[in-house]
Backbone as CSV, one residue per row, in Angstrom:
resi,resn,N_x,N_y,N_z,CA_x,CA_y,CA_z,C_x,C_y,C_z
1,MET,41.626,18.412,-0.929,41.466,17.138,-1.622,40.598,16.217,-0.762
2,LEU,39.683,15.527,-1.408,38.812,14.591,-0.706,39.328,13.168,-0.884
3,TYR,39.201,12.402,0.178,39.642,11.017,0.183,38.464,10.121,0.532
4,ARG,38.355,8.991,-0.143,37.358,7.981,0.228,37.797,7.389,1.554
5,VAL,36.881,7.311,2.511,37.198,6.709,3.804,36.160,5.655,4.146
6,PHE,36.582,4.745,4.958,35.718,3.694,5.489,35.867,3.774,6.997
7,LEU,34.776,4.017,7.711,34.807,4.141,9.162,33.982,3.010,9.764
8,VAL,34.594,2.272,10.660,33.914,1.179,11.357,34.107,1.360,12.849
9,TYR,33.106,0.922,13.606,33.226,1.046,15.050,32.545,-0.102,15.763
10,ASP,33.005,-0.315,16.975,32.414,-1.280,17.903,32.365,-0.561,19.238
11,ILE,31.171,-0.119,19.619,30.993,0.708,20.804,29.933,0.079,21.697
12,VAL,30.252,-0.067,22.965,29.378,-0.754,23.904,28.164,0.094,24.285
13,GLU,28.371,1.349,24.623,27.299,2.195,25.157,26.397,2.729,24.036
14,ASP,25.087,2.523,24.184,24.119,2.931,23.160,24.163,4.427,22.879
15,ARG,24.212,5.230,23.935,24.163,6.690,23.762,25.378,7.190,22.981
16,ALA,26.559,6.716,23.336,27.779,7.112,22.618,27.713,6.631,21.174
17,ARG,27.243,5.420,20.967,27.137,4.851,19.616,26.202,5.696,18.750
18,ALA,25.090,6.135,19.306,24.133,6.957,18.559,24.732,8.318,18.206
19,LYS,25.438,8.926,19.139,26.064,10.224,18.868,27.120,10.109,17.775
20,ILE,27.879,9.029,17.804,28.925,8.832,16.803,28.308,8.570,15.433
21,ALA,27.252,7.800,15.381,26.558,7.565,14.107,26.020,8.878,13.551
22,ASN,25.444,9.717,14.407,24.931,11.015,13.954,26.052,11.919,13.464
23,ALA,27.206,11.885,14.125,28.348,12.687,13.677,28.794,12.232,12.295
24,CYS,28.825,10.934,12.072,29.200,10.413,10.750,28.237,10.929,9.690
25,LYS,26.955,10.910,9.987,25.954,11.416,9.039,26.129,12.916,8.821
26,ASP,26.435,13.664,9.905,26.641,15.108,9.791,27.816,15.440,8.872
27,TYR,28.796,14.561,8.819,29.948,14.762,7.941,29.682,14.242,6.529
28,GLY,28.469,13.799,6.282,28.091,13.364,4.940,28.430,11.925,4.616
29,LEU,28.797,11.149,5.639,29.104,9.744,5.393,27.818,8.944,5.241
30,ASP,27.867,7.911,4.445,26.722,7.030,4.211,26.903,5.745,4.998
31,ARG,25.834,5.313,5.647,25.881,4.055,6.400,25.811,2.897,5.414
32,VAL,26.776,1.972,5.527,26.792,0.795,4.663,26.488,-0.478,5.443
33,GLN,26.649,-0.433,6.736,26.269,-1.497,7.659,25.915,-0.793,8.963
34,TYR,25.406,-1.535,9.928,24.983,-0.896,11.174,26.107,-0.097,11.820
35,SER,27.314,-0.601,11.808,28.448,0.076,12.440,29.543,0.425,11.438
36,ALA,29.141,0.756,10.217,30.120,1.080,9.180,29.579,2.188,8.271
37,PHE,30.459,3.140,7.985,30.115,4.273,7.129,31.203,4.453,6.080
38,THR,30.833,5.077,4.966,31.811,5.438,3.948,31.426,6.784,3.352
39,GLY,32.410,7.438,2.771,32.165,8.723,2.129,33.469,9.402,1.792
40,LEU,33.354,10.653,1.361,34.514,11.444,0.979,34.758,12.527,2.022
41,LEU,35.977,12.575,2.538,36.352,13.577,3.530,37.749,14.098,3.237
42,SER,37.957,15.376,3.500,39.315,15.919,3.443,40.082,15.417,4.665
43,ARG,41.379,15.600,4.652,42.181,15.187,5.806,41.768,15.971,7.053
44,ASN,41.481,17.266,6.907,41.029,18.072,8.044,39.699,17.563,8.595
45,GLN,38.784,17.203,7.705,37.497,16.655,8.142,37.686,15.330,8.865
46,GLN,38.597,14.501,8.369,38.875,13.223,9.034,39.340,13.459,10.463
47,GLU,40.272,14.389,10.617,40.805,14.685,11.947,39.740,15.284,12.851
48,SER,38.929,16.195,12.326,37.856,16.811,13.116,36.830,15.776,13.554
49,LEU,36.453,14.892,12.642,35.489,13.848,12.980,36.035,12.951,14.086
50,MET,37.290,12.563,13.976,37.869,11.690,15.001,37.958,12.388,16.356
51,ILE,38.213,13.691,16.370,38.221,14.449,17.628,36.831,14.418,18.246
52,GLU,35.786,14.654,17.439,34.415,14.590,17.939,34.083,13.201,18.466
53,ILE,34.496,12.187,17.742,34.217,10.809,18.142,34.849,10.504,19.493
54,VAL,36.070,10.935,19.695,36.742,10.711,20.979,35.961,11.386,22.102
55,GLU,35.468,12.600,21.850,34.671,13.309,22.857,33.375,12.560,23.152
56,PHE,32.685,12.098,22.118,31.431,11.367,22.317,31.660,10.042,23.021
57,LEU,32.772,9.407,22.746,33.077,8.120,23.361,33.316,8.279,24.858
58,GLY,33.965,9.372,25.247,34.213,9.620,26.672,34.930,8.450,27.321
59,ASP,34.362,7.969,28.419,34.953,6.846,29.150,34.404,5.492,28.700
60,SER,33.540,5.495,27.701,32.939,4.249,27.223,33.977,3.385,26.524
61,ASP,33.768,2.081,26.582,34.615,1.156,25.847,34.248,1.206,24.374
62,GLY,35.243,1.149,23.526,34.941,1.140,22.106,36.182,1.152,21.251
63,SER,35.970,0.869,20.001,37.034,0.878,19.003,36.483,1.541,17.751
64,ILE,37.223,2.527,17.239,36.818,3.225,16.026,38.006,3.235,15.083
65,LYS,37.756,2.875,13.837,38.811,2.882,12.828,38.335,3.682,11.623
66,LEU,39.120,4.671,11.226,38.848,5.449,10.027,39.964,5.108,9.033
67,ILE,39.594,4.475,7.944,40.562,3.915,7.009,40.422,4.591,5.645
68,PRO,41.450,5.299,5.185,41.411,5.840,3.824,41.519,4.697,2.808
69,VAL,40.770,4.821,1.727,40.764,3.791,0.678,41.065,4.474,-0.652
70,SER,42.051,3.969,-1.360,42.400,4.577,-2.651,41.247,4.391,-3.642
71,LYS,41.178,5.290,-4.598,40.135,5.190,-5.624,40.236,3.854,-6.355
72,HIS,41.453,3.455,-6.668,41.661,2.179,-7.360,41.083,1.017,-6.542
73,ASP,41.413,0.980,-5.255,40.905,-0.101,-4.404,39.392,-0.033,-4.263
74,TRP,38.849,1.176,-4.105,37.391,1.316,-3.972,36.695,0.842,-5.249
75,ASP,37.240,1.238,-6.390,36.635,0.850,-7.669,36.706,-0.661,-7.897
76,ASN,37.636,-1.330,-7.259,37.797,-2.777,-7.424,37.210,-3.579,-6.269
77,ARG,36.397,-2.943,-5.432,35.784,-3.655,-4.300,34.803,-4.709,-4.829
78,LEU,34.552,-5.687,-4.037,33.572,-6.712,-4.352,32.410,-6.583,-3.382
79,GLU,31.207,-6.729,-3.862,30.027,-6.612,-3.027,29.049,-7.736,-3.343
80,VAL,28.347,-8.149,-2.329,27.243,-9.093,-2.506,26.059,-8.511,-1.755
81,GLN,24.944,-8.387,-2.455,23.703,-7.966,-1.821,22.654,-9.011,-2.142
82,HIS,22.004,-9.446,-1.117,21.010,-10.492,-1.291,19.739,-10.062,-0.569
83,ALA,18.646,-10.025,-1.271,17.389,-9.582,-0.676,16.728,-10.660,0.139
């Protein structure tokens, strides 16, 4: 089963941040902001991605949150885009 997830991070080191962004893309997540991704992942994929992220983070300071979002909540999200 696939779950909608929202992943956000705040990572100090550029190299770790770049590796984590690439891992998110490798898992098929779409970037919605500079430090935010969303997409569909199984529970196993979520766990695997977080294991990779921890490895890439190493000793660097950072915070990563992977948040499952229900379909109902995702469908009722509010967005503003301004060119």
